C-alpha positions, 0 to 999 in steps of 0.5 A, a space after each residue: 825533782 830532786 829528792 822528790 817522792 813519786 807516789 804512782 796511783 791516787 786511790 785512797 792508799 796513794 792519797 794517805 800516802 802521799 798526804 803522809 809524806 807531805 806533812 813530813 816535809 817531802 816534796 811529792 808528786 802524785 801521779 794517777 792514769 785515771 782522769 780523776 782520783 779515789 780508785 775503787 773509792 772514786 766518784 763517777 763523772 756524773 757526780 754519783 759514787 762508784 759504790 756503797 762505802 761504809 766505815 765503823 767507829 773502829 776504823 781509826 785510821 780512815 777517820 783519822 785521815 778524814 780528820 786530817 783533809 777536814 771531811 770527818 764532819 761529812 760522815 754521818 751515823 744514819 742509824 743510831 737506833 740500829 741497823 734496819 733490817 728486812 728479812 724477804 723469806 719471812 717478811 720480818 722487819 726489825 732493827 739490830 745493833 751492830 754491837 754486842 753490847 746492844 744485845 741486852 735490849 731484846 728489840 736490837 738482838 739478833 735472831 739465834 743469838 745465844 752464848 754458844 753462838 757468841 763464843 762460836 763467833 768470838 773463836 774467829 778473834 782467836 790467834 791460831 786456826 783459820 777456817 771458812 766462817 761458815 764452818 766455824 758457825 755451823 752449829 748456829 745456822 740462824 744466827 750465822 744467817 741473820 748476821 754473821 753471813 751478812 757481816 762477812 759478805 760486807 767486810 770480806 766480800 767474800 761468802 762465809 762458806 769460803 771466807 777466812 774466820 781469822 780475816 773476820 776475827 781481825 774485823 771483830 776486833 777492831 769494831 769491839 764496843 758501841 763506839 767501835 761498831 758505829 756505822 758511818 756513811 758519807 752523806 753526799 759522796 765520796 767525792 766531796 766527803 773524801 776524795 776532793 777534801 784530800 785533794 785539796 790538802 795534797 795542793 795546800 801541803 805543795 804537792 803536785 798532782 797529775 792525772 792520765 798519767 799511766 806508768 808504762 814501765 818501771 826500770 830498775 838498776 842494782 837493787 834501786 828503782 832507776 826510772 819511771 817511764 809514763 806515757 808522756 816521758 820519763 821520770 829519772 829517780 836520782 838524787 834521793 828521790 823515791 817512789 810508792 807504787 800504790 796500784 792494784 795487784 795486777 799492775 804491780 806484778 806487771 812492773 815488778 815481775 815475780 812479786 807475791 800479789 793475790 791470784 783471785 778476786 771478788 766482784 762488787 755490783 752497785 746499782 744506783 737509782 735516780 730516785 729522790 727521797 726527802 729526809 736524812 740519809 738512811 742505811 737498810 740491811 736486807 736478808 734473803 735478797 739480791 740486795 744486801 745494803 741499801 743506802 738511801 740519800 736524798 738525791 738517790 738510792 744506791 744498792 750493793 750486791 757484793 761477792 755476787 759472781 753471777 750478778 757481775 755476769 747478769 745484764 743490767 736490764 734484769 738486775 735493775 727490776 729485781 733489786 728495785 722491787 726488793 729495795 721498795 719492800 724495804 723502803 715500804 717496811 721502814 716507812 721511809 718518806 716519798 713516793 715509791 712506785 712499783 715501776 723502777 726509777 732510772 738505774 745505772 750499774 756499776 761493775 767492779 769485777 776485781 773489787 778485792 782480793 779473795 780472803 780465804 783461809 790461809 796465809 795470803 801473799 805478804 808483798 815486801 814494803 821495800 822491794 827495791 831500796 827506794 821503792 815502796 809499795 802501798 794499797 789494801 792488798 799489801 795490808 793482809 792483815 786486814 781485809 780490803 777495805 778504805 781502813 787497810 788502804 789508809 794503814 797501806 798508804 802510812 805504812 808505805 810513806 814511813 818505808 819511803 822515808 827511811 829509804 
């Protein structure tokens, strides 16, 4: 294995890193502790997704990665005419353009939008100052409630009362314009539309992939990683070998004591209902509700509750009926085809209790890309200029690959 780069962790960051290294001509071994790849963007044993993951047209790195693995055509735009949004507090059902350029049409304009509200939102993209988003938007409560708060929770997985305006500004800059704000979701799911194509691309590039391989210890000597100790044996990093840790922050700090990592995390709760729906993929938003986003595929319906601290502690037996009642209202309001009975469909609840770091104002931890001379770090949390998303995962993986190639 002389000269091999060992990538530890087969989440999105690890997959992107391993593929970039293989494309550069390096021998790659990808080690994953779990039985399958994808990390927090994984598929579950029954073939469904762990959660609802969406991209926008401005996620250029993520879309480039999908193009490379031959999976771009699997990501579709479910609501090209504007996002359907139901406000449960008022009963108002309307479509909203995600791009301000679409707000010239009154029917696609969010409630409360004004020149002052737009200027306040634009301040988030300024390179100085970092305050809670809710504080920035305090003078525009209607626009904040109907557009900015849902956007903040979706992108940062942090309530706007504590979310970083600077981090939201980074999202706004990437999603500017009509093309950048196009909403995209996987037609079939993360497995067939991202993870499996990435693994196939790695196999075609000659990479070795090992599952069920948990890294127990990293041995370091003289400022270099000397060995990787897995459950089933030790890999010596000699002869020009290098390594990349593409693992969650708590695992990175276990392996590298003293490393600067995020200390506070936010959960995401996803509910997956076994309810078949004829017709194309749909994506709906809700306001004043437990549910925030509803993804409707022919094979089932998924609901996302971001930054749901209390919901992460709630029992599935009470969560599922609440969520079903809300998504049923949305389905009926927008005329989704098929039957939508009052009785909830069978439901699987997936709780990621540490889904992302909490994106609060202030400078986040900035771990070194190369904490050891032949060891690089990857993972969305290592790219703090953006919130923890598929986009930042891919960018971090590519940056770690470049660093490993220079090591």
